[in-house]
N, C-alpha and C positions, 0 to 999 in steps of 0.2 A: 024249325032248326035253331038250336040253342046258339047264340052268339057268344064267343068268349070275351070276358071284359078285359080291356087293357088297363091295369092298374098303375102303368108306367107312363101314362099319357104319351105314348109314342116313343119315348126314349128306350133304347136298347138296354136291358136290364144290366148288361155289363158296365154301362157307364153311369149308372144311378149311384150317387154318393152314400154308400149304405154302411160304411164301416169307419166307426170312431177310431182315431189315432191308435189307441191302446190295444184295441181289439185286432186291428190290422197288424200290429207289431207282433202280438202272439201268433197269428197265422204265418207270418212269414219268418219267424224266429229270430227277430232283432230287437235291441233295446228300444224304447219309445223315443229316446233323444235321438237315435240314429235315424229313425224313420222320419222324425221331425225335421232334420237337417236335409233329408232327401226331398221332402215335399215341400218345405217353406224356405229353405235355404239356410246357409250357416253363417252366423255372425262372426266377423273378425276384425281386429284392429288395423287400422292404417295411420298414416301421419295425419291426415285430415279428419280423424275420429273413426268410430265403428262403420263398417259397412256390412251388407249381407248379400252373400252369393245368389246367383239365381238357382231356382230349385231345379234337380235332375228329373223330378216326376212331376208333371202337371196334374193337379187335382181339380175336380169339378167344384169344390168348395173347401175353404181353407182347413176345416177340421174334420172332414170326412173323405175317405178315400173310395174309389169305385173298384169292382172286381178287377177292371183292366189295370188300375194302378197296382192292385195285390200282385198280379203277375208280374209287372215290371219289377216291383220290389224284390220279389222272390228271385229273379234273374240276377239283379245287382247284389243281392244278399251273397250269393254264391262266390261272386268276384271278391267282395269285401272279406268274407270269411276265410277264402282260401288264399289270397294273395295281398291283402291289406293295401289294395291301391288307391291312391289319393283320389279323392272325390272330383277334384278339378280335371283330372285325366279321364275319369270315366264320363263326367259330365262333356267333355269336348268329343269323345268318341260317340256318344250317344247322338249327339246333335250332328255330327258328321253323317252317321248312318241315315238318320231321318231326313237330312238334306239330299242325300244320293239317292235314297229309296222313295223320297217324296211322300212321306207317311208321318203322321203322328203316333206317340206310344208305339214306336217301332219294336221295342223289347217285348210287346204282347201280341205281336202280329206274325202269322205264319211266314210272311215273306222274310222276316228276320231269321227264321230257323233255316230257311231255304237259301237265301241270298246274302242275307245281311251278317251272319255270324263272321264270315270272312273278312268282310268289310270292317267290322268292328275290331277284330282281332289285329287286323294290319294296322288299322289306326292307332289302337292302343299300343300295340308292340312298338310302333314308331315312337310315340310320345314316351314309352319307358325304356327305349332303346333294348328292348327284349330280344334275346337269341331265338334261333329257330325252336330251340327246346323250350323257351319261356313262352312262345307263341303256341306251341303245341299243348302246353298245360292250360293255357287261358282257354283254347277251343274246347279242351276236354270238359273244363268247369261249366261252360255255357251250355254244352250239348248235354251233360248230365242232367243240369237244372231244366233245360227246355223238354227233356222227356217227361216230365211232371205235368206237361201242359198239353191240353187237346184243343184243337181248332176247327172251326167250320167257316168257309167263305173268308179266310185270312184272319179271322178274329178268334182270339183266346175265348173258349166257352166254358172250359172245365180247368180245375187246377187241383192236384193231388199233394197237399203240403208235405214238407219234408220235416215232420215233427221229431223224427230221430234218424240217425243214420242208417241208411238201407231200409228205411220204412216201405212195407208193401203199399200198393196203390189201393187201399182199402178205405181211405177217408177222402172225401171229395168236396170241393167248394164249386157249386154250380149257381150261377146268379139267378137261375129259373126255378131252382128248388129251395123250400124252406128260406126263401127271402135271403139266400147268399150265405147261410149259416152253413158250417161244415156238417155233413151227412154221412151216414155209413153208404158206401158206393153199392149201386144197385137198389137202393132204398130211398124213401124220403124222410128216414129217421135222423133227426138232429143228434150228434154225439152228445150234446148238451142234455137232452132228454135221458140217454142212457146213463150219463153219469149221474144225474138226478135220481133215477130209479134205483141205481147201485148204491148210493148214498143213503137212500131210504130203506134199504134191506134187502132188496132183489139180488139173488146171486147170478153169477155169470151164465149157468146153465138154463135158468129160469128166463133170462133176457134172450138167450140164443133161441129158445124155444118160442117165445112170443114174437119174435122178428123174423124167425125162420131162417137163421143164418149160423154158420159154424160158431162155436164158443170161442175160437181164436180171433173172429171178427170183433165180437164183443171185447175181448181183451185188448184188441189194438184200439179200439174206440175209446176205451178207458185210458190207455196210454196217451192218446192224443188230446183228451179232455184238458184245454189249459186251464190253470188256475185263474180265479177271477182277476181281472186287472184292477190295479189300484186306482 
């Protein structure tokens, strides 16, 4: 009987520091500077000199994010894009939820989707003095972004990037496939490979035939293929 080699040394692939900051920012759809503030804290002036706020997202290494961190950033991105909520308010709400649910990385756990959204919205609504209508809008944004995440045993295991408004769930990030690079859903084909072949001269129909998927899936992979990070 062949034994499968554990290339991660016993660490859950979702927790492996696999994504440089620039690549992670492309997957989440936020500027690198924004993601840097979330993961390293934001520098700000005080009367005693400059200080750095604590990070909202705790990473396994200073310059690399894990898949779990990617999911956390995806959820936070929705709040920042839709409502421009101040980071200190979001940080307080995240810590409040983690304390009450007694978990770390709450935004990337199923328990947040089931029990934590109300806690988060209530806390954030109080901090913002948000009306009932405002809290309803916050909840809607969170729930919409959580639909892009799949879970097993309370942990996020797959993420479908929202690379454009209303994007279908055809591109997936799975830490157990292609070393966590975005792939065409239902395959192990990295969208980077599809983009490279297209740029080399293969047309959409040829690629669709080779990978045995509809041409529309190839077109979506090409839309989702990010430009090279600087």
